[in-house]
LUMKOLVO-387509 format. One line per 10 residues: number of its first residue (from 1); their letters; for each residue x, z, y of N, C-alpha, C, O, CB. Coordinates in steps of 0.2 Angstrom, whole numbers. Each point is the difference from the previous one (the first is absolute). Glycine has a CB too. Layout:
% LUMKOLVO-387509
NUM> a> X:Z:Y:X:Z:Y:X:Z:Y:X:Z:Y:X:Z:Y; ...
% end
This chain:
% LUMKOLVO-387509
1> mqkiplknai> 477:750:657:-6:3:-1:-1:5:6:5:2:4:-4:-3:-16; -7:2:14:-2:4:6:-6:6:-2:-4:-2:-5:8:-9:14; -4:16:-7:-4:5:0:-5:-1:7:1:0:6:8:8:-13; -16:-9:4:-5:0:6:-6:4:-2:-1:2:-6:5:-14:10; -8:14:2:-5:3:-1:-5:-5:-4:2:-6:0:0:13:11; -7:-5:-14:-4:-3:-5:-5:-4:5:0:-6:-1:0:16:-9; -2:-6:14:-5:-3:5:4:-7:3:-4:-3:3:-2:15:0; 13:-14:-3:3:-7:2:0:-4:-5:2:-6:1:5:11:7; -9:-3:-14:0:-5:-5:-4:-6:0:-6:1:2:10:6:-7; -2:-11:3:-4:-8:0:2:-3:-7:5:0:-4:-5:-3:18
11> tgmklsksik> -7:-1:-14:0:-4:-8:5:-5:1:1:-3:4:-13:5:-7; 15:-2:-4:6:-3:-1:6:4:-1:4:-1:-4:-8:-8:10; 5:14:-2:7:4:-1:0:1:-7:-5:0:-4:6:6:16; 6:-4:-14:2:2:-6:4:7:0:4:1:4:-4:-13:-8; -3:15:-1:4:8:-1:7:-1:-1:1:-5:-3:-12:12:-3; 16:-3:8:7:0:-2:1:7:-3:6:1:-2:-2:-8:13; -9:11:-13:1:5:-2:-8:1:-3:-5:-2:2:15:6:7; -9:1:-16:-6:1:-3:-4:6:5:2:4:5:4:-7:-17; -13:3:10:-3:5:4:-4:5:-5:-3:-2:-5:1:-7:16; 3:15:-10:-3:4:-4:-5:6:2:1:2:6:10:-7:-11
21> nkrgmplctv> -16:7:1:-5:6:4:4:6:1:6:1:0:-16:-5:-7; 6:8:9:4:8:1:1:3:-7:4:5:0:-12:-1:11; 5:-7:-16:1:4:-6:6:-5:-5:2:2:-6:-15:3:7; 16:-10:2:6:-5:-2:-4:-4:-2:4:-3:-3:5:9:1; -14:-8:0:-3:-6:-4:0:-6:4:-3:1:6:-4:6:-13; 10:-13:5:1:-6:3:-6:-4:2:-4:-1:-4:14:1:-1; -10:-1:11:-7:-4:4:2:-7:-2:-3:-4:-3:1:13:14; 9:-10:-7:2:-6:-1:8:-2:-1:4:4:2:-14:-5:5; 11:-3:-9:8:-3:-2:3:-4:5:-3:-4:3:0:4:-14; 9:0:11:5:-5:4:-2:-6:-1:-1:-3:-6:12:10:5
31> gtelneniis> -12:-11:6:-1:-7:0:-7:-2:1:-1:-6:0:10:6:-6; -15:6:6:-6:-1:1:-1:-3:7:2:2:6:-4:7:-14; -2:-15:7:-3:-2:6:-7:3:3:-5:1:-4:11:-12:0; -6:13:10:-4:3:2:-6:-5:3:1:-5:3:7:14:-2; -14:-6:-2:-6:-4:2:-5:6:4:2:6:0:0:-16:-11; -7:9:13:-4:4:3:-3:5:-4:-1:6:3:0:-15:3; 1:7:-12:-3:6:-5:5:5:-2:-1:6:-1:-8:-14:-4; 14:5:3:6:5:-1:2:4:6:1:6:-1:4:-14:-7; -5:6:14:2:5:6:-7:5:1:1:6:1:7:-16:6; -14:7:-9:-5:6:3:1:5:-7:0:6:1:-11:-14:6
41> rlsdagitei> 13:5:-13:0:6:-6:5:5:2:0:6:-1:-5:-14:-8; 12:5:11:4:4:2:-1:5:5:2:5:-1:4:-13:-2; -10:7:9:-3:2:5:-4:6:-4:1:6:1:0:-17:8; -4:9:-13:-6:5:-2:4:6:-5:-2:6:-1:-9:-16:-1; 17:8:0:5:4:-4:3:6:5:2:5:-2:1:-15:-6; -4:8:14:5:5:5:6:-2:1:4:4:2:-9:6:-7; 7:-18:4:6:-1:1:1:-3:7:-4:-4:3:5:2:-15; 4:5:14:1:-1:7:5:-6:2:-1:-4:5:-3:16:-3; 9:-12:-5:7:-5:0:2:-4:-6:0:2:-5:4:7:12; -3:-14:-6:3:-3:-6:6:-4:2:1:0:6:-12:-2:-12
51> tvkgnpfgee> 15:-1:1:6:-4:2:-1:-7:-3:-2:-2:-6:10:13:4; -8:-15:7:-1:-8:-1:8:-4:-1:5:3:0:-16:-2:9; 10:-6:-12:6:-4:1:2:-3:6:-5:-3:3:3:2:-14; 7:0:12:2:-4:7:0:6:5:0:5:-2:-5:-17:-1; 4:10:9:-1:2:7:-4:-3:5:1:-2:5:8:4:-7; -17:-1:0:-3:-4:2:-3:2:8:-2:-4:4:0:2:-18; 4:8:16:-1:3:7:6:0:4:0:2:6:-10:5:-11; 16:-8:2:6:1:4:2:8:0:-4:5:-1:2:-16:8; 9:12:-5:3:7:-1:-5:5:4:-1:5:-3:13:-10:1; -15:2:8:-2:5:4:-8:3:-3:-4:4:3:11:-10:8
61> aavkpvgqqi> -9:2:-16:-7:3:-3:1:5:-4:-5:2:-2:1:-12:3; 10:12:-4:0:4:-4:-2:7:1:0:2:6:8:-8:-8; -10:10:-1:-4:7:2:6:3:3:6:-2:-2:-15:4:-9; 9:2:16:4:4:4:-2:6:-1:-6:0:1:9:-8:6; 1:13:-8:-1:8:1:-3:2:7:3:-2:5:7:4:-13; -15:1:9:-6:1:5:5:3:7:0:-2:5:-12:5:-16; 17:2:9:6:3:5:3:-7:4:0:0:6:4:10:-15; -2:-15:4:3:-5:2:-4:-5:5:2:-3:5:4:6:-14; -13:-4:7:-4:-3:4:-2:2:7:-2:-4:5:-2:1:-16; 4:11:11:-2:3:6:9:-1:4:0:-3:6:-11:13:-11
71> delnarfssv> 15:-9:3:7:-1:4:-2:-8:4:1:-2:6:8:10:-16; -10:-12:5:0:-7:4:-5:0:5:1:-4:5:4:-2:-14; -12:8:8:-5:0:4:3:3:5:0:-4:5:-9:5:-12; 12:5:8:3:4:6:4:-5:5:0:0:6:-1:11:-12; 7:-15:1:4:-4:3:-3:-6:4:2:-2:6:6:6:-15; -13:-8:5:-3:-4:3:-4:1:7:-1:-4:4:1:0:-15; -2:10:10:-4:2:6:3:5:6:-4:3:4:-4:-5:-13; 15:2:8:3:5:5:0:-3:7:-1:3:5:8:1:-14; -5:-12:8:0:-4:8:-8:1:4:-1:-1:6:12:-10:-11; -15:13:2:-6:-2:2:-5:7:0:-6:0:0:9:-13:-5
81> eqdplmkrik> 1:18:5:-4:7:-1:-4:2:6:-4:5:0:13:-1:-7; -8:-7:13:-4:2:7:-6:-4:0:-4:2:3:14:0:4; -11:-9:-11:-5:-3:0:-7:3:-4:-1:1:-6:10:-9:8; -14:10:1:-5:3:-3:-4:-4:-6:-3:3:-4:3:4:14; 0:-13:-9:-4:-4:-5:7:0:-7:-1:0:-6:-9:-10:18; 15:10:-9:6:-1:-6:1:8:-4:2:1:-6:5:-11:14; -9:15:-4:0:6:-3:-6:0:-5:0:4:-5:5:2:16; -11:-9:-9:-5:1:-3:0:-3:-9:-2:2:-5:-4:-2:18; 10:-7:-10:2:-3:-7:2:3:-5:-2:0:-5:4:-8:11; 4:12:-3:5:4:-4:-3:5:-4:2:1:-6:6:-3:13
91> slifkclner> -13:5:-3:-3:6:-3:-5:-3:-5:0:3:-5:1:4:17; -4:-12:-12:-3:-3:-5:2:-2:-7:-3:2:-5:0:-5:15; 9:0:-10:5:-1:-4:2:5:-4:-1:0:-6:5:-7:12; -2:14:-2:2:5:-2:-5:3:-5:1:2:-5:7:-1:15; -15:-1:-7:-5:4:-3:-1:-4:-8:0:3:-5:-6:1:17; 7:-11:-10:0:-4:-8:4:2:-5:-1:2:-5:-2:-10:11; 10:8:-3:5:2:-5:-1:7:-3:3:1:-5:5:-9:10; -12:14:-1:0:6:-3:-6:-1:-4:0:3:-5:6:5:15; -10:-11:-9:-7:0:-5:2:-6:-6:-4:-2:-4:-5:6:15; 15:-6:-11:2:-4:-6:4:5:-4:1:0:-6:0:-12:11
101> vkesdc> 2:17:-1:5:6:-4:-6:5:-4:1:2:-6:9:-1:16; -15:-1:-7:-6:5:-3:-3:-3:-6:-2:3:-5:-2:2:17; 4:-11:-11:-4:-4:-6:5:0:-6:-2:0:-6:-5:-6:13; 14:5:-6:4:0:-5:1:7:-3:1:0:-6:4:-10:11; -6:16:-2:-1:6:-3:-5:3:-3:-1:5:-3:7:-3:11; -11:-8:-8:-6:2:-5:1:0:-7:-4:2:-3:-1:-6:11
% end
């Protein structure tokens, strides 16, 4: 099983954990096969992550804490810090990470 962002869900995936809304009411049960309608309804209900059967995106696709992502970003760009283009790319990725943090705080 793998926890993935709902935006990465695709038709045919099966849930390995039930999904409940904020009030604890069940929305989908274990084994539910996702389709476009279910994915859309979960999104409308404010669900941002789901747990699906198998490992559809490999270990690297698992959602990592933002701090860990920033550390990895710094490590990956450490050898090209003097390159203006690479510095700009790193800045844009960092901006996207920060925006994702702001969205999850809402």
